[in-house]
PDB file of N, CA, C and O in Angstrom:
ATOM      1  N   MET A   1       0.823  -1.168   0.000  1.00  0.00           N
ATOM      2  CA  MET A   1       0.000   0.000   0.000  1.00  0.00           C
ATOM      3  C   MET A   1       0.882   1.252   0.000  1.00  0.00           C
ATOM      4  O   MET A   1       1.639   1.474  -0.945  1.00  0.00           O
ATOM      5  N   GLY A   2       0.790   2.065   1.046  1.00  0.00           N
ATOM      6  CA  GLY A   2       1.502   3.334   1.058  1.00  0.00           C
ATOM      7  C   GLY A   2       2.884   3.246   1.663  1.00  0.00           C
ATOM      8  O   GLY A   2       3.772   4.027   1.321  1.00  0.00           O
ATOM      9  N   GLY A   3       3.063   2.313   2.548  1.00  0.00           N
ATOM     10  CA  GLY A   3       4.354   2.157   3.185  1.00  0.00           C
ATOM     11  C   GLY A   3       4.532   3.079   4.376  1.00  0.00           C
ATOM     12  O   GLY A   3       3.605   3.745   4.836  1.00  0.00           O
ATOM     13  N   TRP A   4       5.753   3.084   4.846  1.00  0.00           N
ATOM     14  CA  TRP A   4       6.051   3.841   6.050  1.00  0.00           C
ATOM     15  C   TRP A   4       5.954   5.354   5.850  1.00  0.00           C
ATOM     16  O   TRP A   4       5.614   6.073   6.789  1.00  0.00           O
ATOM     17  N   ALA A   5       6.246   5.848   4.648  1.00  0.00           N
ATOM     18  CA  ALA A   5       6.208   7.294   4.386  1.00  0.00           C
ATOM     19  C   ALA A   5       4.767   7.830   4.528  1.00  0.00           C
ATOM     20  O   ALA A   5       4.547   8.918   5.060  1.00  0.00           O
ATOM     21  N   LEU A   6       3.801   7.044   4.042  1.00  0.00           N
ATOM     22  CA  LEU A   6       2.401   7.461   4.174  1.00  0.00           C
ATOM     23  C   LEU A   6       1.987   7.481   5.652  1.00  0.00           C
ATOM     24  O   LEU A   6       1.285   8.389   6.096  1.00  0.00           O
ATOM     25  N   GLU A   7       2.423   6.486   6.391  1.00  0.00           N
ATOM     26  CA  GLU A   7       2.090   6.435   7.817  1.00  0.00           C
ATOM     27  C   GLU A   7       2.711   7.610   8.575  1.00  0.00           C
ATOM     28  O   GLU A   7       2.071   8.190   9.452  1.00  0.00           O
ATOM     29  N   VAL A   8       3.940   7.957   8.245  1.00  0.00           N
ATOM     30  CA  VAL A   8       4.589   9.101   8.891  1.00  0.00           C
ATOM     31  C   VAL A   8       3.851  10.387   8.520  1.00  0.00           C
ATOM     32  O   VAL A   8       3.656  11.254   9.372  1.00  0.00           O
ATOM     33  N   GLY A   9       3.443  10.517   7.273  1.00  0.00           N
ATOM     34  CA  GLY A   9       2.698  11.699   6.835  1.00  0.00           C
ATOM     35  C   GLY A   9       1.357  11.811   7.543  1.00  0.00           C
ATOM     36  O   GLY A   9       0.967  12.892   7.983  1.00  0.00           O
ATOM     37  N   LYS A  10       0.648  10.677   7.651  1.00  0.00           N
ATOM     38  CA  LYS A  10      -0.645  10.687   8.358  1.00  0.00           C
ATOM     39  C   LYS A  10      -0.451  11.049   9.832  1.00  0.00           C
ATOM     40  O   LYS A  10      -1.217  11.835  10.389  1.00  0.00           O
ATOM     41  N   MET A  11       0.569  10.475  10.455  1.00  0.00           N
ATOM     42  CA  MET A  11       0.820  10.769  11.864  1.00  0.00           C
ATOM     43  C   MET A  11       1.173  12.243  12.049  1.00  0.00           C
ATOM     44  O   MET A  11       0.724  12.867  13.011  1.00  0.00           O
ATOM     45  N   ALA A  12       1.961  12.801  11.152  1.00  0.00           N
ATOM     46  CA  ALA A  12       2.302  14.230  11.238  1.00  0.00           C
ATOM     47  C   ALA A  12       1.037  15.079  11.098  1.00  0.00           C
ATOM     48  O   ALA A  12       0.878  16.073  11.807  1.00  0.00           O
ATOM     49  N   LEU A  13       0.141  14.697  10.191  1.00  0.00           N
ATOM     50  CA  LEU A  13      -1.114  15.433  10.024  1.00  0.00           C
ATOM     51  C   LEU A  13      -1.987  15.294  11.262  1.00  0.00           C
ATOM     52  O   LEU A  13      -2.580  16.272  11.717  1.00  0.00           O
ATOM     53  N   TYR A  14      -2.070  14.099  11.804  1.00  0.00           N
ATOM     54  CA  TYR A  14      -2.892  13.880  13.002  1.00  0.00           C
ATOM     55  C   TYR A  14      -2.388  14.689  14.186  1.00  0.00           C
ATOM     56  O   TYR A  14      -3.182  15.131  15.015  1.00  0.00           O
ATOM     57  N   MET A  15      -1.085  14.886  14.274  1.00  0.00           N
ATOM     58  CA  MET A  15      -0.533  15.625  15.399  1.00  0.00           C
ATOM     59  C   MET A  15      -0.519  17.133  15.136  1.00  0.00           C
ATOM     60  O   MET A  15      -0.690  17.926  16.062  1.00  0.00           O
ATOM     61  N   THR A  16      -0.317  17.524  13.887  1.00  0.00           N
ATOM     62  CA  THR A  16      -0.203  18.940  13.561  1.00  0.00           C
ATOM     63  C   THR A  16      -1.550  19.637  13.546  1.00  0.00           C
ATOM     64  O   THR A  16      -1.654  20.772  14.013  1.00  0.00           O
ATOM     65  N   PHE A  17      -2.588  18.990  13.023  1.00  0.00           N
ATOM     66  CA  PHE A  17      -3.889  19.634  12.868  1.00  0.00           C
ATOM     67  C   PHE A  17      -4.469  20.122  14.207  1.00  0.00           C
ATOM     68  O   PHE A  17      -4.847  21.291  14.284  1.00  0.00           O
ATOM     69  N   PRO A  18      -4.563  19.298  15.267  1.00  0.00           N
ATOM     70  CA  PRO A  18      -5.106  19.802  16.533  1.00  0.00           C
ATOM     71  C   PRO A  18      -4.246  20.909  17.154  1.00  0.00           C
ATOM     72  O   PRO A  18      -4.777  21.864  17.721  1.00  0.00           O
ATOM     73  N   VAL A  19      -2.943  20.781  17.048  1.00  0.00           N
ATOM     74  CA  VAL A  19      -2.060  21.805  17.609  1.00  0.00           C
ATOM     75  C   VAL A  19      -2.227  23.112  16.849  1.00  0.00           C
ATOM     76  O   VAL A  19      -2.263  24.181  17.457  1.00  0.00           O
ATOM     77  N   ALA A  20      -2.330  23.039  15.525  1.00  0.00           N
ATOM     78  CA  ALA A  20      -2.513  24.247  14.720  1.00  0.00           C
ATOM     79  C   ALA A  20      -3.858  24.897  15.027  1.00  0.00           C
ATOM     80  O   ALA A  20      -3.934  26.121  15.139  1.00  0.00           O
ATOM     81  N   MET A  21      -4.914  24.109  15.165  1.00  0.00           N
ATOM     82  CA  MET A  21      -6.231  24.671  15.484  1.00  0.00           C
ATOM     83  C   MET A  21      -6.227  25.297  16.883  1.00  0.00           C
ATOM     84  O   MET A  21      -6.813  26.360  17.091  1.00  0.00           O
ATOM     85  N   PHE A  22      -5.575  24.644  17.831  1.00  0.00           N
ATOM     86  CA  PHE A  22      -5.466  25.199  19.175  1.00  0.00           C
ATOM     87  C   PHE A  22      -4.742  26.538  19.127  1.00  0.00           C
ATOM     88  O   PHE A  22      -5.171  27.507  19.752  1.00  0.00           O
ATOM     89  N   HIS A  23      -3.645  26.586  18.384  1.00  0.00           N
ATOM     90  CA  HIS A  23      -2.878  27.826  18.268  1.00  0.00           C
ATOM     91  C   HIS A  23      -3.704  28.907  17.573  1.00  0.00           C
ATOM     92  O   HIS A  23      -3.691  30.057  18.014  1.00  0.00           O
ATOM     93  N   TRP A  24      -4.408  28.577  16.518  1.00  0.00           N
ATOM     94  CA  TRP A  24      -5.189  29.551  15.748  1.00  0.00           C
ATOM     95  C   TRP A  24      -6.324  30.152  16.586  1.00  0.00           C
ATOM     96  O   TRP A  24      -6.499  31.371  16.607  1.00  0.00           O
ATOM     97  N   PHE A  25      -7.082  29.314  17.264  1.00  0.00           N
ATOM     98  CA  PHE A  25      -8.260  29.789  17.987  1.00  0.00           C
ATOM     99  C   PHE A  25      -7.955  30.342  19.373  1.00  0.00           C
ATOM    100  O   PHE A  25      -8.833  30.940  19.995  1.00  0.00           O
ATOM    101  N   ASN A  26      -6.757  30.163  19.865  1.00  0.00           N
ATOM    102  CA  ASN A  26      -6.410  30.696  21.178  1.00  0.00           C
ATOM    103  C   ASN A  26      -5.451  31.874  21.099  1.00  0.00           C
ATOM    104  O   ASN A  26      -4.679  32.118  22.026  1.00  0.00           O
ATOM    105  N   GLN A  27      -5.502  32.592  20.007  1.00  0.00           N
ATOM    106  CA  GLN A  27      -4.729  33.820  19.899  1.00  0.00           C
ATOM    107  C   GLN A  27      -5.333  34.851  20.851  1.00  0.00           C
ATOM    108  O   GLN A  27      -6.558  34.956  20.926  1.00  0.00           O
ATOM    109  N   PRO A  28      -4.529  35.607  21.573  1.00  0.00           N
ATOM    110  CA  PRO A  28      -5.078  36.572  22.532  1.00  0.00           C
ATOM    111  C   PRO A  28      -6.035  37.574  21.904  1.00  0.00           C
ATOM    112  O   PRO A  28      -7.048  37.910  22.516  1.00  0.00           O
ATOM    113  N   GLU A  29      -5.745  38.063  20.699  1.00  0.00           N
ATOM    114  CA  GLU A  29      -6.618  39.042  20.063  1.00  0.00           C
ATOM    115  C   GLU A  29      -7.989  38.442  19.775  1.00  0.00           C
ATOM    116  O   GLU A  29      -9.017  39.067  20.035  1.00  0.00           O
ATOM    117  N   TYR A  30      -7.995  37.233  19.238  1.00  0.00           N
ATOM    118  CA  TYR A  30      -9.258  36.569  18.908  1.00  0.00           C
ATOM    119  C   TYR A  30     -10.053  36.285  20.182  1.00  0.00           C
ATOM    120  O   TYR A  30     -11.258  36.530  20.237  1.00  0.00           O
ATOM    121  N   PHE A  31      -9.375  35.771  21.194  1.00  0.00           N
ATOM    122  CA  PHE A  31     -10.038  35.425  22.443  1.00  0.00           C
ATOM    123  C   PHE A  31     -10.564  36.668  23.136  1.00  0.00           C
ATOM    124  O   PHE A  31     -11.683  36.658  23.647  1.00  0.00           O
ATOM    125  N   GLU A  32      -9.775  37.749  23.166  1.00  0.00           N
ATOM    126  CA  GLU A  32     -10.204  38.988  23.809  1.00  0.00           C
ATOM    127  C   GLU A  32     -11.413  39.570  23.092  1.00  0.00           C
ATOM    128  O   GLU A  32     -12.347  40.047  23.737  1.00  0.00           O
ATOM    129  N   LYS A  33     -11.403  39.535  21.773  1.00  0.00           N
ATOM    130  CA  LYS A  33     -12.535  40.034  20.994  1.00  0.00           C
ATOM    131  C   LYS A  33     -13.793  39.228  21.323  1.00  0.00           C
ATOM    132  O   LYS A  33     -14.859  39.807  21.533  1.00  0.00           O
ATOM    133  N   TRP A  34     -13.682  37.915  21.368  1.00  0.00           N
ATOM    134  CA  TRP A  34     -14.823  37.056  21.648  1.00  0.00           C
ATOM    135  C   TRP A  34     -15.357  37.290  23.063  1.00  0.00           C
ATOM    136  O   TRP A  34     -16.569  37.375  23.264  1.00  0.00           O
ATOM    137  N   VAL A  35     -14.459  37.394  24.038  1.00  0.00           N
ATOM    138  CA  VAL A  35     -14.869  37.615  25.424  1.00  0.00           C
ATOM    139  C   VAL A  35     -15.555  38.971  25.564  1.00  0.00           C
ATOM    140  O   VAL A  35     -16.578  39.085  26.238  1.00  0.00           O
ATOM    141  N   THR A  36     -14.995  39.993  24.929  1.00  0.00           N
ATOM    142  CA  THR A  36     -15.581  41.338  25.017  1.00  0.00           C
ATOM    143  C   THR A  36     -16.972  41.363  24.413  1.00  0.00           C
ATOM    144  O   THR A  36     -17.888  41.930  25.008  1.00  0.00           O
ATOM    145  N   GLU A  37     -17.151  40.763  23.247  1.00  0.00           N
ATOM    146  CA  GLU A  37     -18.468  40.744  22.608  1.00  0.00           C
ATOM    147  C   GLU A  37     -19.482  39.967  23.444  1.00  0.00           C
ATOM    148  O   GLU A  37     -20.622  40.403  23.603  1.00  0.00           O
ATOM    149  N   THR A  38     -19.076  38.837  23.969  1.00  0.00           N
ATOM    150  CA  THR A  38     -19.973  38.031  24.784  1.00  0.00           C
ATOM    151  C   THR A  38     -20.366  38.774  26.058  1.00  0.00           C
ATOM    152  O   THR A  38     -21.529  38.752  26.462  1.00  0.00           O
ATOM    153  N   LYS A  39     -19.403  39.423  26.681  1.00  0.00           N
ATOM    154  CA  LYS A  39     -19.680  40.171  27.913  1.00  0.00           C
ATOM    155  C   LYS A  39     -20.643  41.324  27.636  1.00  0.00           C
ATOM    156  O   LYS A  39     -21.520  41.604  28.453  1.00  0.00           O
ATOM    157  N   ARG A  40     -20.490  41.990  26.502  1.00  0.00           N
ATOM    158  CA  ARG A  40     -21.399  43.091  26.155  1.00  0.00           C
ATOM    159  C   ARG A  40     -22.806  42.589  25.870  1.00  0.00           C
ATOM    160  O   ARG A  40     -23.781  43.292  26.136  1.00  0.00           O
ATOM    161  N   GLN A  41     -22.919  41.382  25.333  1.00  0.00           N
ATOM    162  CA  GLN A  41     -24.249  40.814  25.092  1.00  0.00           C
ATOM    163  C   GLN A  41     -24.930  40.458  26.404  1.00  0.00           C
ATOM    164  O   GLN A  41     -26.130  40.679  26.568  1.00  0.00           O
ATOM    165  N   ILE A  42     -24.167  39.908  27.334  1.00  0.00           N
ATOM    166  CA  ILE A  42     -24.746  39.482  28.607  1.00  0.00           C
ATOM    167  C   ILE A  42     -25.000  40.686  29.512  1.00  0.00           C
ATOM    168  O   ILE A  42     -26.065  40.794  30.120  1.00  0.00           O
ATOM    169  N   TYR A  43     -24.025  41.589  29.600  1.00  0.00           N
ATOM    170  CA  TYR A  43     -24.132  42.770  30.453  1.00  0.00           C
ATOM    171  C   TYR A  43     -23.992  44.023  29.588  1.00  0.00           C
ATOM    172  O   TYR A  43     -22.890  44.554  29.449  1.00  0.00           O
ATOM    173  N   PRO A  44     -25.087  44.499  29.009  1.00  0.00           N
ATOM    174  CA  PRO A  44     -24.984  45.699  28.156  1.00  0.00           C
ATOM    175  C   PRO A  44     -24.570  46.913  28.977  1.00  0.00           C
ATOM    176  O   PRO A  44     -24.809  46.962  30.183  1.00  0.00           O
ATOM    177  N   PRO A  45     -23.948  47.892  28.326  1.00  0.00           N
ATOM    178  CA  PRO A  45     -23.540  49.096  29.046  1.00  0.00           C
ATOM    179  C   PRO A  45     -24.746  49.791  29.678  1.00  0.00           C
ATOM    180  O   PRO A  45     -25.859  49.738  29.156  1.00  0.00           O
ATOM    181  N   GLU A  46     -24.497  50.442  30.810  1.00  0.00           N
ATOM    182  CA  GLU A  46     -25.587  51.089  31.535  1.00  0.00           C
ATOM    183  C   GLU A  46     -26.085  52.315  30.777  1.00  0.00           C
ATOM    184  O   GLU A  46     -25.320  53.033  30.134  1.00  0.00           O
ATOM    185  N   ASN A  47     -27.376  52.522  30.877  1.00  0.00           N
ATOM    186  CA  ASN A  47     -28.018  53.666  30.282  1.00  0.00           C
ATOM    187  C   ASN A  47     -28.286  54.672  31.402  1.00  0.00           C
ATOM    188  O   ASN A  47     -28.725  54.282  32.484  1.00  0.00           O
ATOM    189  N   LYS A  48     -28.029  55.967  31.159  1.00  0.00           N
ATOM    190  CA  LYS A  48     -28.206  56.972  32.214  1.00  0.00           C
ATOM    191  C   LYS A  48     -29.650  57.027  32.681  1.00  0.00           C
ATOM    192  O   LYS A  48     -29.901  57.156  33.880  1.00  0.00           O
ATOM    193  N   LYS A  49     -30.604  56.933  31.765  1.00  0.00           N
ATOM    194  CA  LYS A  49     -32.010  57.003  32.137  1.00  0.00           C
ATOM    195  C   LYS A  49     -32.401  55.810  33.009  1.00  0.00           C
ATOM    196  O   LYS A  49     -33.116  55.970  33.998  1.00  0.00           O
ATOM    197  N   ASP A  50     -31.939  54.633  32.646  1.00  0.00           N
ATOM    198  CA  ASP A  50     -32.244  53.454  33.457  1.00  0.00           C
ATOM    199  C   ASP A  50     -31.643  53.582  34.846  1.00  0.00           C
ATOM    200  O   ASP A  50     -32.271  53.206  35.836  1.00  0.00           O
ATOM    201  N   ARG A  51     -30.432  54.109  34.920  1.00  0.00           N
ATOM    202  CA  ARG A  51     -29.771  54.281  36.210  1.00  0.00           C
ATOM    203  C   ARG A  51     -30.528  55.293  37.078  1.00  0.00           C
ATOM    204  O   ARG A  51     -30.700  55.085  38.279  1.00  0.00           O
ATOM    205  N   GLU A  52     -30.980  56.398  36.455  1.00  0.00           N
ATOM    206  CA  GLU A  52     -31.755  57.394  37.195  1.00  0.00           C
ATOM    207  C   GLU A  52     -33.079  56.805  37.687  1.00  0.00           C
ATOM    208  O   GLU A  52     -33.488  57.057  38.820  1.00  0.00           O
ATOM    209  N   ASP A  53     -33.746  56.024  36.837  1.00  0.00           N
ATOM    210  CA  ASP A  53     -35.003  55.388  37.242  1.00  0.00           C
ATOM    211  C   ASP A  53     -34.779  54.455  38.426  1.00  0.00           C
ATOM    212  O   ASP A  53     -35.573  54.425  39.366  1.00  0.00           O
ATOM    213  N   LEU A  54     -33.694  53.698  38.371  1.00  0.00           N
ATOM    214  CA  LEU A  54     -33.376  52.785  39.468  1.00  0.00           C
ATOM    215  C   LEU A  54     -33.112  53.554  40.757  1.00  0.00           C
ATOM    216  O   LEU A  54     -33.602  53.174  41.820  1.00  0.00           O
ATOM    217  N   ASN A  55     -32.341  54.631  40.666  1.00  0.00           N
ATOM    218  CA  ASN A  55     -32.058  55.445  41.860  1.00  0.00           C
ATOM    219  C   ASN A  55     -33.330  56.078  42.410  1.00  0.00           C
ATOM    220  O   ASN A  55     -33.508  56.134  43.627  1.00  0.00           O
ATOM    221  N   ASN A  56     -34.223  56.557  41.538  1.00  0.00           N
ATOM    222  CA  ASN A  56     -35.493  57.133  41.988  1.00  0.00           C
ATOM    223  C   ASN A  56     -36.357  56.092  42.686  1.00  0.00           C
ATOM    224  O   ASN A  56     -36.995  56.381  43.699  1.00  0.00           O
ATOM    225  N   CYS A  57     -36.374  54.898  42.148  1.00  0.00           N
ATOM    226  CA  CYS A  57     -37.148  53.813  42.763  1.00  0.00           C
ATOM    227  C   CYS A  57     -36.591  53.483  44.150  1.00  0.00           C
ATOM    228  O   CYS A  57     -37.351  53.331  45.107  1.00  0.00           O
ATOM    229  N   ILE A  58     -35.284  53.374  44.254  1.00  0.00           N
ATOM    230  CA  ILE A  58     -34.651  53.082  45.547  1.00  0.00           C
ATOM    231  C   ILE A  58     -34.955  54.198  46.536  1.00  0.00           C
ATOM    232  O   ILE A  58     -35.269  53.932  47.697  1.00  0.00           O
ATOM    233  N   ARG A  59     -34.863  55.444  46.083  1.00  0.00           N
ATOM    234  CA  ARG A  59     -35.139  56.587  46.965  1.00  0.00           C
ATOM    235  C   ARG A  59     -36.585  56.561  47.452  1.00  0.00           C
ATOM    236  O   ARG A  59     -36.841  56.788  48.634  1.00  0.00           O
ATOM    237  N   SER A  60     -37.530  56.288  46.557  1.00  0.00           N
ATOM    238  CA  SER A  60     -38.939  56.273  46.971  1.00  0.00           C
ATOM    239  C   SER A  60     -39.218  55.138  47.955  1.00  0.00           C
ATOM    240  O   SER A  60     -39.985  55.324  48.901  1.00  0.00           O
ATOM    241  N   ILE A  61     -38.621  53.984  47.755  1.00  0.00           N
ATOM    242  CA  ILE A  61     -38.805  52.868  48.688  1.00  0.00           C
ATOM    243  C   ILE A  61     -38.231  53.231  50.060  1.00  0.00           C
ATOM    244  O   ILE A  61     -38.846  52.949  51.088  1.00  0.00           O
ATOM    245  N   ARG A  62     -37.066  53.848  50.070  1.00  0.00           N
ATOM    246  CA  ARG A  62     -36.458  54.250  51.345  1.00  0.00           C
ATOM    247  C   ARG A  62     -37.309  55.297  52.058  1.00  0.00           C
ATOM    248  O   ARG A  62     -37.469  55.243  53.277  1.00  0.00           O
ATOM    249  N   GLU A  63     -37.860  56.256  51.296  1.00  0.00           N
ATOM    250  CA  GLU A  63     -38.718  57.274  51.909  1.00  0.00           C
ATOM    251  C   GLU A  63     -39.965  56.645  52.521  1.00  0.00           C
ATOM    252  O   GLU A  63     -40.369  57.018  53.623  1.00  0.00           O
ATOM    253  N   LYS A  64     -40.576  55.697  51.820  1.00  0.00           N
ATOM    254  CA  LYS A  64     -41.755  55.016  52.354  1.00  0.00           C
ATOM    255  C   LYS A  64     -41.405  54.256  53.632  1.00  0.00           C
ATOM    256  O   LYS A  64     -42.154  54.291  54.607  1.00  0.00           O
ATOM    257  N   ARG A  65     -40.282  53.583  53.620  1.00  0.00           N
ATOM    258  CA  ARG A  65     -39.853  52.828  54.800  1.00  0.00           C
ATOM    259  C   ARG A  65     -39.579  53.778  55.967  1.00  0.00           C
ATOM    260  O   ARG A  65     -39.952  53.496  57.105  1.00  0.00           O
ATOM    261  N   ASP A  66     -38.925  54.902  55.676  1.00  0.00           N
ATOM    262  CA  ASP A  66     -38.646  55.875  56.741  1.00  0.00           C
ATOM    263  C   ASP A  66     -39.938  56.422  57.331  1.00  0.00           C
ATOM    264  O   ASP A  66     -40.044  56.563  58.550  1.00  0.00           O
ATOM    265  N   ILE A  67     -40.915  56.730  56.497  1.00  0.00           N
ATOM    266  CA  ILE A  67     -42.206  57.228  56.983  1.00  0.00           C
ATOM    267  C   ILE A  67     -42.884  56.180  57.856  1.00  0.00           C
ATOM    268  O   ILE A  67     -43.424  56.508  58.913  1.00  0.00           O
ATOM    269  N   GLU A  68     -42.860  54.929  57.425  1.00  0.00           N
ATOM    270  CA  GLU A  68     -43.461  53.854  58.217  1.00  0.00           C
ATOM    271  C   GLU A  68     -42.754  53.708  59.558  1.00  0.00           C
ATOM    272  O   GLU A  68     -43.407  53.512  60.582  1.00  0.00           O
ATOM    273  N   LEU A  69     -41.431  53.800  59.564  1.00  0.00           N
ATOM    274  CA  LEU A  69     -40.684  53.689  60.820  1.00  0.00           C
ATOM    275  C   LEU A  69     -40.990  54.860  61.747  1.00  0.00           C
ATOM    276  O   LEU A  69     -41.125  54.673  62.956  1.00  0.00           O
ATOM    277  N   LEU A  70     -41.099  56.061  61.194  1.00  0.00           N
ATOM    278  CA  LEU A  70     -41.435  57.223  62.022  1.00  0.00           C
ATOM    279  C   LEU A  70     -42.834  57.090  62.613  1.00  0.00           C
ATOM    280  O   LEU A  70     -43.047  57.407  63.783  1.00  0.00           O
ATOM    281  N   ASN A  71     -43.788  56.622  61.812  1.00  0.00           N
ATOM    282  CA  ASN A  71     -45.144  56.414  62.317  1.00  0.00           C
ATOM    283  C   ASN A  71     -45.168  55.360  63.423  1.00  0.00           C
ATOM    284  O   ASN A  71     -45.860  55.520  64.429  1.00  0.00           O
ATOM    285  N   ALA A  72     -44.412  54.290  63.228  1.00  0.00           N
ATOM    286  CA  ALA A  72     -44.349  53.246  64.251  1.00  0.00           C
ATOM    287  C   ALA A  72     -43.715  53.792  65.532  1.00  0.00           C
ATOM    288  O   ALA A  72     -44.134  53.447  66.637  1.00  0.00           O
ATOM    289  N   LEU A  73     -42.709  54.640  65.374  1.00  0.00           N
ATOM    290  CA  LEU A  73     -42.056  55.238  66.542  1.00  0.00           C
ATOM    291  C   LEU A  73     -43.021  56.167  67.279  1.00  0.00           C
ATOM    292  O   LEU A  73     -43.054  56.177  68.510  1.00  0.00           O
ATOM    293  N   LYS A  74     -43.799  56.941  66.538  1.00  0.00           N
ATOM    294  CA  LYS A  74     -44.785  57.824  67.163  1.00  0.00           C
ATOM    295  C   LYS A  74     -45.839  57.016  67.919  1.00  0.00           C
ATOM    296  O   LYS A  74     -46.235  57.388  69.023  1.00  0.00           O
ATOM    297  N   GLU A  75     -46.286  55.924  67.333  1.00  0.00           N
ATOM    298  CA  GLU A  75     -47.258  55.052  68.002  1.00  0.00           C
ATOM    299  C   GLU A  75     -46.667  54.475  69.279  1.00  0.00           C
ATOM    300  O   GLU A  75     -47.352  54.384  70.298  1.00  0.00           O
ATOM    301  N   LEU A  76     -45.414  54.089  69.227  1.00  0.00           N
ATOM    302  CA  LEU A  76     -44.747  53.541  70.409  1.00  0.00           C
ATOM    303  C   LEU A  76     -44.635  54.594  71.509  1.00  0.00           C
ATOM    304  O   LEU A  76     -44.831  54.287  72.685  1.00  0.00           O
ATOM    305  N   GLU A  77     -44.325  55.818  71.136  1.00  0.00           N
ATOM    306  CA  GLU A  77     -44.234  56.897  72.118  1.00  0.00           C
ATOM    307  C   GLU A  77     -45.602  57.178  72.744  1.00  0.00           C
ATOM    308  O   GLU A  77     -45.682  57.443  73.944  1.00  0.00           O
ATOM    309  N   LYS A  78     -46.672  57.124  71.957  1.00  0.00           N
ATOM    310  CA  LYS A  78     -48.035  57.337  72.483  1.00  0.00           C
ATOM    311  C   LYS A  78     -48.399  56.242  73.485  1.00  0.00           C
ATOM    312  O   LYS A  78     -49.018  56.511  74.515  1.00  0.00           O
ATOM    313  N   GLN A  79     -48.011  55.020  73.176  1.00  0.00           N
ATOM    314  CA  GLN A  79     -48.322  53.907  74.070  1.00  0.00           C
ATOM    315  C   GLN A  79     -47.552  54.028  75.388  1.00  0.00           C
ATOM    316  O   GLN A  79     -48.076  53.689  76.449  1.00  0.00           O
ATOM    317  N   GLU A  80     -46.307  54.511  75.317  1.00  0.00           N
ATOM    318  CA  GLU A  80     -45.507  54.650  76.524  1.00  0.00           C
ATOM    319  C   GLU A  80     -46.032  55.766  77.427  1.00  0.00           C
ATOM    320  O   GLU A  80     -45.902  55.670  78.647  1.00  0.00           O
ATOM    321  N   LYS A  81     -46.620  56.818  76.861  1.00  0.00           N
ATOM    322  CA  LYS A  81     -47.151  57.934  77.639  1.00  0.00           C
ATOM    323  C   LYS A  81     -48.392  57.529  78.413  1.00  0.00           C
ATOM    324  O   LYS A  81     -48.684  58.121  79.452  1.00  0.00           O
ATOM    325  N   LYS A  82     -49.114  56.559  77.945  1.00  0.00           N
ATOM    326  CA  LYS A  82     -50.356  56.140  78.614  1.00  0.00           C
ATOM    327  C   LYS A  82     -50.096  55.366  79.845  1.00  0.00           C
ATOM    328  O   LYS A  82     -51.036  54.944  80.519  1.00  0.00           O
TER     329      LYS A  82
END
């Protein structure tokens, strides 16, 4: 059939192909580009309007909680005076 030269050639191809693919796909530039794009898809950059809405929501919840705590404190003071 092919003899030893064909077997050596096949073995060289079997060993070279995975190493070459590993080297090609693990280049820092390619990997960094892929990681950056994936990260932007998962965690999009913040929008100022969304951030303001979130802060307003947090502020309103805190104000409601503070009012409830003050009312509870006033009720407690009324009970202690009696």
